[in-house]
C-alpha positions as CSV (number, residue, x, y, z in Angstrom):
1,M,156.8,102.3,97.7
2,M,160.7,101.2,98.9
3,R,160.9,99.0,101.0
4,A,162.7,99.7,104.6
5,C,166.2,99.1,105.1
6,P,166.9,96.4,107.6
7,D,168.6,98.4,110.6
8,F,165.6,101.2,110.3
9,C,163.8,98.5,111.9
10,Y,165.8,100.2,114.8
11,L,164.0,103.4,114.2
12,Q,160.1,104.3,114.7
13,R,157.7,107.3,114.6
14,L,154.5,107.3,116.4
15,D,151.8,109.8,116.8
16,G,152.0,111.3,120.4
17,V,155.4,110.0,120.7
18,S,158.3,113.2,120.4
19,S,155.8,115.3,118.6
20,G,155.7,112.4,115.9
21,G,159.7,112.6,115.4
22,V,162.0,109.9,114.6
23,C,162.9,108.1,117.3
24,F,164.7,104.9,118.7
25,A,162.2,101.8,118.7
26,G,160.9,101.8,122.1
27,T,162.4,104.8,123.8
28,G,161.3,108.0,122.3
29,V,164.6,109.6,122.4
30,L,165.0,111.2,119.0
31,V,167.6,110.2,116.8
32,E,168.4,114.0,115.8
33,F,168.8,114.5,119.0
34,V,171.5,111.7,119.5
35,V,172.8,112.1,115.9
36,S,174.0,115.9,116.9
37,R,175.8,114.5,120.0
38,F,177.9,112.5,118.0
39,M,178.5,115.0,115.0
40,A,179.5,117.0,117.8
41,G,182.3,114.7,118.4
42,E,180.8,112.2,121.3
43,S,181.7,108.7,120.6
44,L,179.1,106.0,119.9
45,A,180.2,104.2,123.0
46,E,179.7,107.3,125.1
47,L,176.1,107.9,123.4
48,A,175.1,104.4,123.7
49,E,175.4,104.1,127.6
50,D,174.1,107.4,127.9
51,Y,170.9,106.5,125.9
52,A,170.8,102.6,126.8
53,L,170.9,102.2,123.1
54,S,173.0,100.1,121.2
55,V,175.6,100.9,118.4
56,Q,173.8,99.4,116.2
57,M,170.7,101.6,116.7
58,I,172.8,104.8,116.9
59,E,174.4,103.7,113.6
60,A,171.3,103.4,111.9
61,G,170.2,106.7,112.9
62,I,173.5,108.1,111.2
63,R,172.6,106.4,108.1
64,L,169.2,107.7,108.3
65,L,170.5,111.2,108.3
66,L,172.9,110.9,105.6
67,L,169.8,109.2,103.4
68,V,168.0,112.6,104.0
69,H,171.4,114.7,102.6
70,G,172.5,116.0,106.2
71,T,169.0,118.2,106.3
72,S,167.2,118.3,109.6
73,L,165.0,115.6,110.3
74,T,161.8,118.4,110.3
75,S,162.7,119.6,106.7
76,K,159.9,119.0,104.2
77,R,162.2,117.1,102.0
78,A,163.5,115.2,104.7
79,E,159.8,114.1,105.6
80,M,158.7,113.0,102.2
81,T,162.4,110.3,102.4
82,I,161.4,109.6,105.8
83,T,158.2,108.7,105.2
84,Q,159.3,106.1,102.5
85,Y,161.4,104.2,104.7
86,I,159.7,104.8,108.1
87,P,155.9,105.3,108.0
88,Y,153.8,106.4,111.3
89,K,152.3,103.3,112.9
């Protein structure tokens, strides 16, 4: 199993929270939703304020999406990659 990148400590997946999707730790806010708003042109500062997240947390979510090659976080290929870095707790 690959070792998790240090900034992935900002991300988590829990059974029963946001349907087991990747969330920002302790929030239940889905990474994919916040990153899609960033990709639509909203600034990191705006998103951090809207969701009470740090910019570092949002950047970790962006890196995760880049890691899975821009696919939806719910795709089968992405699931295999994500599980290497962010296992269910």
